[in-house]
PDB file of N, CA, C and O in Angstrom, chain B, residues numbered from 101:
ATOM      1  N   MET B 101     107.029 129.228 129.629  1.00  0.00           N
ATOM      2  CA  MET B 101     107.033 128.035 128.815  1.00  0.00           C
ATOM      3  C   MET B 101     106.307 128.354 127.512  1.00  0.00           C
ATOM      4  O   MET B 101     105.165 128.814 127.538  1.00  0.00           O
ATOM      5  N   SER B 102     106.956 128.115 126.372  1.00  0.00           N
ATOM      6  CA  SER B 102     106.291 128.374 125.100  1.00  0.00           C
ATOM      7  C   SER B 102     105.687 127.084 124.562  1.00  0.00           C
ATOM      8  O   SER B 102     106.299 126.019 124.641  1.00  0.00           O
ATOM      9  N   GLU B 103     104.503 127.190 124.025  1.00  0.00           N
ATOM     10  CA  GLU B 103     103.812 126.031 123.489  1.00  0.00           C
ATOM     11  C   GLU B 103     103.733 126.132 121.977  1.00  0.00           C
ATOM     12  O   GLU B 103     103.623 127.223 121.418  1.00  0.00           O
ATOM     13  N   THR B 104     103.791 124.986 121.327  1.00  0.00           N
ATOM     14  CA  THR B 104     103.648 124.937 119.884  1.00  0.00           C
ATOM     15  C   THR B 104     102.165 124.941 119.553  1.00  0.00           C
ATOM     16  O   THR B 104     101.406 124.193 120.169  1.00  0.00           O
ATOM     17  N   PRO B 105     101.730 125.752 118.609  1.00  0.00           N
ATOM     18  CA  PRO B 105     100.313 125.752 118.260  1.00  0.00           C
ATOM     19  C   PRO B 105      99.889 124.396 117.700  1.00  0.00           C
ATOM     20  O   PRO B 105     100.634 123.749 116.964  1.00  0.00           O
ATOM     21  N   THR B 106      98.693 123.989 118.061  1.00  0.00           N
ATOM     22  CA  THR B 106      98.161 122.714 117.606  1.00  0.00           C
ATOM     23  C   THR B 106      97.179 122.960 116.480  1.00  0.00           C
ATOM     24  O   THR B 106      96.278 123.790 116.601  1.00  0.00           O
ATOM     25  N   SER B 107      97.353 122.239 115.388  1.00  0.00           N
ATOM     26  CA  SER B 107      96.419 122.354 114.271  1.00  0.00           C
ATOM     27  C   SER B 107      95.227 121.452 114.528  1.00  0.00           C
ATOM     28  O   SER B 107      95.365 120.235 114.651  1.00  0.00           O
ATOM     29  N   LEU B 108      94.051 122.067 114.607  1.00  0.00           N
ATOM     30  CA  LEU B 108      92.817 121.305 114.797  1.00  0.00           C
ATOM     31  C   LEU B 108      92.082 121.235 113.475  1.00  0.00           C
ATOM     32  O   LEU B 108      91.923 122.244 112.786  1.00  0.00           O
ATOM     33  N   LEU B 109      91.637 120.044 113.125  1.00  0.00           N
ATOM     34  CA  LEU B 109      90.944 119.811 111.866  1.00  0.00           C
ATOM     35  C   LEU B 109      89.491 119.436 112.112  1.00  0.00           C
ATOM     36  O   LEU B 109      89.154 118.828 113.128  1.00  0.00           O
ATOM     37  N   THR B 110      88.643 119.806 111.175  1.00  0.00           N
ATOM     38  CA  THR B 110      87.252 119.357 111.210  1.00  0.00           C
ATOM     39  C   THR B 110      87.210 117.897 110.746  1.00  0.00           C
ATOM     40  O   THR B 110      88.213 117.358 110.278  1.00  0.00           O
ATOM     41  N   ALA B 111      86.058 117.275 110.878  1.00  0.00           N
ATOM     42  CA  ALA B 111      85.904 115.892 110.420  1.00  0.00           C
ATOM     43  C   ALA B 111      86.152 115.796 108.911  1.00  0.00           C
ATOM     44  O   ALA B 111      86.774 114.841 108.445  1.00  0.00           O
ATOM     45  N   ALA B 112      85.675 116.768 108.158  1.00  0.00           N
ATOM     46  CA  ALA B 112      85.888 116.755 106.706  1.00  0.00           C
ATOM     47  C   ALA B 112      87.375 116.883 106.368  1.00  0.00           C
ATOM     48  O   ALA B 112      87.865 116.214 105.459  1.00  0.00           O
ATOM     49  N   GLN B 113      88.088 117.739 107.096  1.00  0.00           N
ATOM     50  CA  GLN B 113      89.519 117.894 106.860  1.00  0.00           C
ATOM     51  C   GLN B 113      90.287 116.633 107.262  1.00  0.00           C
ATOM     52  O   GLN B 113      91.235 116.238 106.584  1.00  0.00           O
ATOM     53  N   ALA B 114      89.878 116.007 108.362  1.00  0.00           N
ATOM     54  CA  ALA B 114      90.511 114.761 108.793  1.00  0.00           C
ATOM     55  C   ALA B 114      90.278 113.665 107.759  1.00  0.00           C
ATOM     56  O   ALA B 114      91.181 112.880 107.470  1.00  0.00           O
ATOM     57  N   ALA B 115      89.071 113.610 107.202  1.00  0.00           N
ATOM     58  CA  ALA B 115      88.768 112.621 106.170  1.00  0.00           C
ATOM     59  C   ALA B 115      89.644 112.842 104.942  1.00  0.00           C
ATOM     60  O   ALA B 115      90.164 111.886 104.366  1.00  0.00           O
ATOM     61  N   ALA B 116      89.805 114.085 104.545  1.00  0.00           N
ATOM     62  CA  ALA B 116      90.649 114.403 103.391  1.00  0.00           C
ATOM     63  C   ALA B 116      92.103 114.029 103.683  1.00  0.00           C
ATOM     64  O   ALA B 116      92.780 113.472 102.819  1.00  0.00           O
ATOM     65  N   PHE B 117      92.582 114.323 104.874  1.00  0.00           N
ATOM     66  CA  PHE B 117      93.960 114.008 105.245  1.00  0.00           C
ATOM     67  C   PHE B 117      94.210 112.504 105.194  1.00  0.00           C
ATOM     68  O   PHE B 117      95.251 112.061 104.709  1.00  0.00           O
ATOM     69  N   LEU B 118      93.250 111.713 105.699  1.00  0.00           N
ATOM     70  CA  LEU B 118      93.402 110.256 105.728  1.00  0.00           C
ATOM     71  C   LEU B 118      92.912 109.580 104.447  1.00  0.00           C
ATOM     72  O   LEU B 118      93.037 108.364 104.299  1.00  0.00           O
ATOM     73  N   ALA B 119      92.357 110.363 103.524  1.00  0.00           N
ATOM     74  CA  ALA B 119      91.834 109.850 102.251  1.00  0.00           C
ATOM     75  C   ALA B 119      90.767 108.777 102.474  1.00  0.00           C
ATOM     76  O   ALA B 119      90.792 107.709 101.861  1.00  0.00           O
ATOM     77  N   VAL B 120      89.828 109.095 103.372  1.00  0.00           N
ATOM     78  CA  VAL B 120      88.691 108.214 103.635  1.00  0.00           C
ATOM     79  C   VAL B 120      87.411 109.050 103.566  1.00  0.00           C
ATOM     80  O   VAL B 120      87.464 110.279 103.532  1.00  0.00           O
ATOM     81  N   GLU B 121      86.285 108.383 103.545  1.00  0.00           N
ATOM     82  CA  GLU B 121      84.995 109.066 103.514  1.00  0.00           C
ATOM     83  C   GLU B 121      84.709 109.732 104.869  1.00  0.00           C
ATOM     84  O   GLU B 121      85.191 109.287 105.911  1.00  0.00           O
ATOM     85  N   LEU B 122      83.935 110.778 104.828  1.00  0.00           N
ATOM     86  CA  LEU B 122      83.530 111.469 106.051  1.00  0.00           C
ATOM     87  C   LEU B 122      82.795 110.508 106.991  1.00  0.00           C
ATOM     88  O   LEU B 122      82.965 110.574 108.208  1.00  0.00           O
ATOM     89  N   SER B 123      81.984 109.625 106.426  1.00  0.00           N
ATOM     90  CA  SER B 123      81.255 108.655 107.257  1.00  0.00           C
ATOM     91  C   SER B 123      82.213 107.723 107.999  1.00  0.00           C
ATOM     92  O   SER B 123      81.902 107.269 109.100  1.00  0.00           O
ATOM     93  N   THR B 124      83.355 107.438 107.414  1.00  0.00           N
ATOM     94  CA  THR B 124      84.363 106.605 108.078  1.00  0.00           C
ATOM     95  C   THR B 124      84.934 107.333 109.286  1.00  0.00           C
ATOM     96  O   THR B 124      85.114 106.730 110.345  1.00  0.00           O
ATOM     97  N   ILE B 125      85.219 108.619 109.139  1.00  0.00           N
ATOM     98  CA  ILE B 125      85.721 109.413 110.267  1.00  0.00           C
ATOM     99  C   ILE B 125      84.694 109.424 111.391  1.00  0.00           C
ATOM    100  O   ILE B 125      85.040 109.251 112.560  1.00  0.00           O
ATOM    101  N   ARG B 126      83.441 109.626 111.036  1.00  0.00           N
ATOM    102  CA  ARG B 126      82.384 109.648 112.060  1.00  0.00           C
ATOM    103  C   ARG B 126      82.262 108.293 112.758  1.00  0.00           C
ATOM    104  O   ARG B 126      82.077 108.228 113.974  1.00  0.00           O
ATOM    105  N   LYS B 127      82.367 107.205 111.974  1.00  0.00           N
ATOM    106  CA  LYS B 127      82.275 105.861 112.549  1.00  0.00           C
ATOM    107  C   LYS B 127      83.459 105.601 113.476  1.00  0.00           C
ATOM    108  O   LYS B 127      83.272 105.109 114.588  1.00  0.00           O
ATOM    109  N   TRP B 128      84.676 105.926 113.032  1.00  0.00           N
ATOM    110  CA  TRP B 128      85.860 105.718 113.860  1.00  0.00           C
ATOM    111  C   TRP B 128      85.814 106.574 115.120  1.00  0.00           C
ATOM    112  O   TRP B 128      86.293 106.156 116.174  1.00  0.00           O
ATOM    113  N   THR B 129      85.241 107.767 115.016  1.00  0.00           N
ATOM    114  CA  THR B 129      85.096 108.626 116.190  1.00  0.00           C
ATOM    115  C   THR B 129      84.139 107.982 117.188  1.00  0.00           C
ATOM    116  O   THR B 129      84.422 107.924 118.385  1.00  0.00           O
ATOM    117  N   HIS B 130      83.015 107.504 116.688  1.00  0.00           N
ATOM    118  CA  HIS B 130      82.025 106.844 117.550  1.00  0.00           C
ATOM    119  C   HIS B 130      82.622 105.599 118.207  1.00  0.00           C
ATOM    120  O   HIS B 130      82.327 105.306 119.365  1.00  0.00           O
ATOM    121  N   GLN B 131      83.457 104.871 117.472  1.00  0.00           N
ATOM    122  CA  GLN B 131      84.104 103.670 118.003  1.00  0.00           C
ATOM    123  C   GLN B 131      85.322 103.992 118.871  1.00  0.00           C
ATOM    124  O   GLN B 131      85.958 103.091 119.417  1.00  0.00           O
ATOM    125  N   ARG B 132      85.638 105.276 118.991  1.00  0.00           N
ATOM    126  CA  ARG B 132      86.782 105.764 119.768  1.00  0.00           C
ATOM    127  C   ARG B 132      88.105 105.254 119.218  1.00  0.00           C
ATOM    128  O   ARG B 132      89.052 105.019 119.969  1.00  0.00           O
ATOM    129  N   ARG B 133      88.161 105.085 117.913  1.00  0.00           N
ATOM    130  CA  ARG B 133      89.402 104.684 117.256  1.00  0.00           C
ATOM    131  C   ARG B 133      90.267 105.902 116.932  1.00  0.00           C
ATOM    132  O   ARG B 133      91.470 105.768 116.707  1.00  0.00           O
ATOM    133  N   LEU B 134      89.658 107.084 116.908  1.00  0.00           N
ATOM    134  CA  LEU B 134      90.382 108.325 116.648  1.00  0.00           C
ATOM    135  C   LEU B 134      90.332 109.206 117.888  1.00  0.00           C
ATOM    136  O   LEU B 134      89.261 109.389 118.467  1.00  0.00           O
ATOM    137  N   PRO B 135      91.470 109.754 118.307  1.00  0.00           N
ATOM    138  CA  PRO B 135      91.437 110.699 119.421  1.00  0.00           C
ATOM    139  C   PRO B 135      90.818 112.020 118.967  1.00  0.00           C
ATOM    140  O   PRO B 135      91.073 112.482 117.855  1.00  0.00           O
ATOM    141  N   VAL B 136      90.021 112.611 119.817  1.00  0.00           N
ATOM    142  CA  VAL B 136      89.342 113.863 119.468  1.00  0.00           C
ATOM    143  C   VAL B 136      89.569 114.914 120.543  1.00  0.00           C
ATOM    144  O   VAL B 136      89.962 114.611 121.669  1.00  0.00           O
ATOM    145  N   VAL B 137      89.310 116.154 120.161  1.00  0.00           N
ATOM    146  CA  VAL B 137      89.307 117.284 121.082  1.00  0.00           C
ATOM    147  C   VAL B 137      87.900 117.856 121.034  1.00  0.00           C
ATOM    148  O   VAL B 137      87.404 118.197 119.960  1.00  0.00           O
ATOM    149  N   LYS B 138      87.256 117.964 122.184  1.00  0.00           N
ATOM    150  CA  LYS B 138      85.923 118.559 122.217  1.00  0.00           C
ATOM    151  C   LYS B 138      86.056 120.042 122.515  1.00  0.00           C
ATOM    152  O   LYS B 138      86.668 120.444 123.505  1.00  0.00           O
ATOM    153  N   VAL B 139      85.476 120.838 121.648  1.00  0.00           N
ATOM    154  CA  VAL B 139      85.524 122.287 121.773  1.00  0.00           C
ATOM    155  C   VAL B 139      84.127 122.772 122.144  1.00  0.00           C
ATOM    156  O   VAL B 139      83.149 122.414 121.487  1.00  0.00           O
ATOM    157  N   MET B 140      84.032 123.568 123.170  1.00  0.00           N
ATOM    158  CA  MET B 140      82.746 124.120 123.609  1.00  0.00           C
ATOM    159  C   MET B 140      81.722 123.020 123.905  1.00  0.00           C
ATOM    160  O   MET B 140      80.522 123.210 123.708  1.00  0.00           O
ATOM    161  N   GLY B 141      82.203 121.879 124.376  1.00  0.00           N
ATOM    162  CA  GLY B 141      81.305 120.815 124.798  1.00  0.00           C
ATOM    163  C   GLY B 141      80.868 119.854 123.716  1.00  0.00           C
ATOM    164  O   GLY B 141      80.849 118.644 123.944  1.00  0.00           O
ATOM    165  N   ARG B 142      80.510 120.364 122.523  1.00  0.00           N
ATOM    166  CA  ARG B 142      79.962 119.479 121.492  1.00  0.00           C
ATOM    167  C   ARG B 142      80.775 119.410 120.211  1.00  0.00           C
ATOM    168  O   ARG B 142      80.781 118.381 119.536  1.00  0.00           O
ATOM    169  N   LEU B 143      81.451 120.480 119.874  1.00  0.00           N
ATOM    170  CA  LEU B 143      82.222 120.484 118.636  1.00  0.00           C
ATOM    171  C   LEU B 143      83.389 119.516 118.756  1.00  0.00           C
ATOM    172  O   LEU B 143      84.111 119.524 119.753  1.00  0.00           O
ATOM    173  N   VAL B 144      83.571 118.692 117.749  1.00  0.00           N
ATOM    174  CA  VAL B 144      84.650 117.713 117.748  1.00  0.00           C
ATOM    175  C   VAL B 144      85.689 118.136 116.727  1.00  0.00           C
ATOM    176  O   VAL B 144      85.355 118.461 115.587  1.00  0.00           O
ATOM    177  N   ARG B 145      86.940 118.131 117.132  1.00  0.00           N
ATOM    178  CA  ARG B 145      88.050 118.442 116.243  1.00  0.00           C
ATOM    179  C   ARG B 145      89.119 117.373 116.408  1.00  0.00           C
ATOM    180  O   ARG B 145      89.153 116.654 117.407  1.00  0.00           O
ATOM    181  N   TYR B 146      89.981 117.284 115.421  1.00  0.00           N
ATOM    182  CA  TYR B 146      91.031 116.269 115.376  1.00  0.00           C
ATOM    183  C   TYR B 146      92.385 116.961 115.300  1.00  0.00           C
ATOM    184  O   TYR B 146      92.579 117.859 114.480  1.00  0.00           O
ATOM    185  N   ARG B 147      93.316 116.552 116.142  1.00  0.00           N
ATOM    186  CA  ARG B 147      94.666 117.129 116.110  1.00  0.00           C
ATOM    187  C   ARG B 147      95.426 116.523 114.937  1.00  0.00           C
ATOM    188  O   ARG B 147      95.458 115.305 114.766  1.00  0.00           O
ATOM    189  N   LEU B 148      96.033 117.381 114.140  1.00  0.00           N
ATOM    190  CA  LEU B 148      96.827 116.922 113.010  1.00  0.00           C
ATOM    191  C   LEU B 148      97.919 115.974 113.475  1.00  0.00           C
ATOM    192  O   LEU B 148      98.171 114.958 112.827  1.00  0.00           O
ATOM    193  N   GLN B 149      98.569 116.290 114.583  1.00  0.00           N
ATOM    194  CA  GLN B 149      99.652 115.438 115.081  1.00  0.00           C
ATOM    195  C   GLN B 149      99.152 114.046 115.466  1.00  0.00           C
ATOM    196  O   GLN B 149      99.878 113.066 115.298  1.00  0.00           O
ATOM    197  N   ASP B 150      97.915 113.943 115.982  1.00  0.00           N
ATOM    198  CA  ASP B 150      97.346 112.633 116.317  1.00  0.00           C
ATOM    199  C   ASP B 150      97.096 111.815 115.057  1.00  0.00           C
ATOM    200  O   ASP B 150      97.355 110.612 115.036  1.00  0.00           O
ATOM    201  N   LEU B 151      96.595 112.461 114.007  1.00  0.00           N
ATOM    202  CA  LEU B 151      96.339 111.762 112.752  1.00  0.00           C
ATOM    203  C   LEU B 151      97.644 111.306 112.115  1.00  0.00           C
ATOM    204  O   LEU B 151      97.717 110.211 111.557  1.00  0.00           O
ATOM    205  N   GLU B 152      98.669 112.142 112.196  1.00  0.00           N
ATOM    206  CA  GLU B 152      99.975 111.761 111.648  1.00  0.00           C
ATOM    207  C   GLU B 152     100.544 110.557 112.385  1.00  0.00           C
ATOM    208  O   GLU B 152     101.144 109.678 111.766  1.00  0.00           O
ATOM    209  N   LYS B 153     100.360 110.509 113.706  1.00  0.00           N
ATOM    210  CA  LYS B 153     100.819 109.357 114.491  1.00  0.00           C
ATOM    211  C   LYS B 153     100.086 108.090 114.076  1.00  0.00           C
ATOM    212  O   LYS B 153     100.688 107.020 113.982  1.00  0.00           O
ATOM    213  N   LEU B 154      98.774 108.211 113.824  1.00  0.00           N
ATOM    214  CA  LEU B 154      98.007 107.049 113.398  1.00  0.00           C
ATOM    215  C   LEU B 154      98.497 106.519 112.053  1.00  0.00           C
ATOM    216  O   LEU B 154      98.598 105.307 111.858  1.00  0.00           O
ATOM    217  N   VAL B 155      98.798 107.423 111.133  1.00  0.00           N
ATOM    218  CA  VAL B 155      99.303 107.001 109.828  1.00  0.00           C
ATOM    219  C   VAL B 155     100.603 106.227 110.005  1.00  0.00           C
ATOM    220  O   VAL B 155     100.806 105.194 109.369  1.00  0.00           O
ATOM    221  N   THR B 156     101.475 106.723 110.864  1.00  0.00           N
ATOM    222  CA  THR B 156     102.739 106.033 111.133  1.00  0.00           C
ATOM    223  C   THR B 156     102.479 104.668 111.768  1.00  0.00           C
ATOM    224  O   THR B 156     103.118 103.678 111.412  1.00  0.00           O
ATOM    225  N   LYS B 157     101.551 104.624 112.697  1.00  0.00           N
ATOM    226  CA  LYS B 157     101.224 103.376 113.393  1.00  0.00           C
ATOM    227  C   LYS B 157     100.608 102.348 112.438  1.00  0.00           C
ATOM    228  O   LYS B 157     100.887 101.153 112.543  1.00  0.00           O
ATOM    229  N   TRP B 158      99.774 102.814 111.513  1.00  0.00           N
ATOM    230  CA  TRP B 158      99.088 101.909 110.594  1.00  0.00           C
ATOM    231  C   TRP B 158      99.960 101.474 109.424  1.00  0.00           C
ATOM    232  O   TRP B 158      99.613 100.523 108.723  1.00  0.00           O
ATOM    233  N   ALA B 159     101.081 102.147 109.199  1.00  0.00           N
ATOM    234  CA  ALA B 159     101.938 101.823 108.059  1.00  0.00           C
ATOM    235  C   ALA B 159     102.538 100.433 108.231  1.00  0.00           C
ATOM    236  O   ALA B 159     102.928 100.033 109.328  1.00  0.00           O
ATOM    237  N   ARG B 160     102.599  99.716 107.129  1.00  0.00           N
ATOM    238  CA  ARG B 160     103.187  98.382 107.133  1.00  0.00           C
ATOM    239  C   ARG B 160     104.338  98.358 106.144  1.00  0.00           C
ATOM    240  O   ARG B 160     104.305  99.053 105.129  1.00  0.00           O
ATOM    241  N   PRO B 161     105.365  97.552 106.441  1.00  0.00           N
ATOM    242  CA  PRO B 161     106.483  97.473 105.505  1.00  0.00           C
ATOM    243  C   PRO B 161     106.057  96.776 104.218  1.00  0.00           C
ATOM    244  O   PRO B 161     105.105  95.995 104.201  1.00  0.00           O
ATOM    245  N   ALA B 162     106.775  97.073 103.150  1.00  0.00           N
ATOM    246  CA  ALA B 162     106.484  96.442 101.865  1.00  0.00           C
ATOM    247  C   ALA B 162     106.794  94.953 101.943  1.00  0.00           C
ATOM    248  O   ALA B 162     107.676  94.527 102.689  1.00  0.00           O
ATOM    249  N   LEU B 163     106.058  94.169 101.162  1.00  0.00           N
ATOM    250  CA  LEU B 163     106.321  92.732 101.085  1.00  0.00           C
ATOM    251  C   LEU B 163     107.579  92.495 100.263  1.00  0.00           C
ATOM    252  O   LEU B 163     107.927  93.288  99.389  1.00  0.00           O
ATOM    253  N   ARG B 164     108.238  91.418 100.552  1.00  0.00           N
ATOM    254  CA  ARG B 164     109.420  91.066  99.764  1.00  0.00           C
ATOM    255  C   ARG B 164     108.974  90.593  98.394  1.00  0.00           C
ATOM    256  O   ARG B 164     107.924  89.968  98.249  1.00  0.00           O
ATOM    257  N   ALA B 165     109.765  90.891  97.413  1.00  0.00           N
ATOM    258  CA  ALA B 165     109.473  90.438  96.057  1.00  0.00           C
ATOM    259  C   ALA B 165     109.658  88.931  95.973  1.00  0.00           C
ATOM    260  O   ALA B 165     110.602  88.379  96.538  1.00  0.00           O
ATOM    261  N   VAL B 166     108.758  88.277  95.268  1.00  0.00           N
ATOM    262  CA  VAL B 166     108.831  86.823  95.112  1.00  0.00           C
ATOM    263  C   VAL B 166     109.176  86.532  93.662  1.00  0.00           C
ATOM    264  O   VAL B 166     108.541  87.044  92.741  1.00  0.00           O
ATOM    265  N   GLY B 167     110.187  85.706  93.476  1.00  0.00           N
ATOM    266  CA  GLY B 167     110.615  85.320  92.129  1.00  0.00           C
ATOM    267  C   GLY B 167     109.663  84.314  91.505  1.00  0.00           C
ATOM    268  O   GLY B 167     108.731  83.846  92.160  1.00  0.00           O
ATOM    269  N   GLU B 168     109.892  83.983  90.253  1.00  0.00           N
ATOM    270  CA  GLU B 168     109.023  83.045  89.542  1.00  0.00           C
ATOM    271  C   GLU B 168     109.056  81.663  90.166  1.00  0.00           C
ATOM    272  O   GLU B 168     108.076  80.922  90.089  1.00  0.00           O
ATOM    273  N   ASP B 169     110.175  81.310  90.785  1.00  0.00           N
ATOM    274  CA  ASP B 169     110.279  79.979  91.406  1.00  0.00           C
ATOM    275  C   ASP B 169     109.664  79.940  92.804  1.00  0.00           C
ATOM    276  O   ASP B 169     109.708  78.911  93.478  1.00  0.00           O
ATOM    277  N   GLY B 170     109.083  81.080  93.241  1.00  0.00           N
ATOM    278  CA  GLY B 170     108.422  81.133  94.547  1.00  0.00           C
ATOM    279  C   GLY B 170     109.340  81.521  95.679  1.00  0.00           C
ATOM    280  O   GLY B 170     108.911  81.621  96.829  1.00  0.00           O
ATOM    281  N   ARG B 171     110.630  81.746  95.354  1.00  0.00           N
ATOM    282  CA  ARG B 171     111.574  82.134  96.385  1.00  0.00           C
ATOM    283  C   ARG B 171     111.781  83.651  96.375  1.00  0.00           C
ATOM    284  O   ARG B 171     111.697  84.284  95.323  1.00  0.00           O
ATOM    285  N   PRO B 172     112.046  84.223  97.533  1.00  0.00           N
ATOM    286  CA  PRO B 172     112.321  85.661  97.587  1.00  0.00           C
ATOM    287  C   PRO B 172     113.634  86.024  96.936  1.00  0.00           C
ATOM    288  O   PRO B 172     114.002  87.198  96.903  1.00  0.00           O
TER     289      PRO B 172
END
């Protein structure tokens, strides 16, 4: 069985990918809002595929344009 390599990111790399502050990544990790991989017991890493899924999950459709009369 062949496995696809998993890209593991540091907290700083995850923050850059999501365009948020490092402190936000740490807070979301503590709140268990982000899935993590623990390496060697204490090191925390983030799977790129998990972050991509979150971006898809958090995406919202665009609002409909509203005309001057208030109708779409």
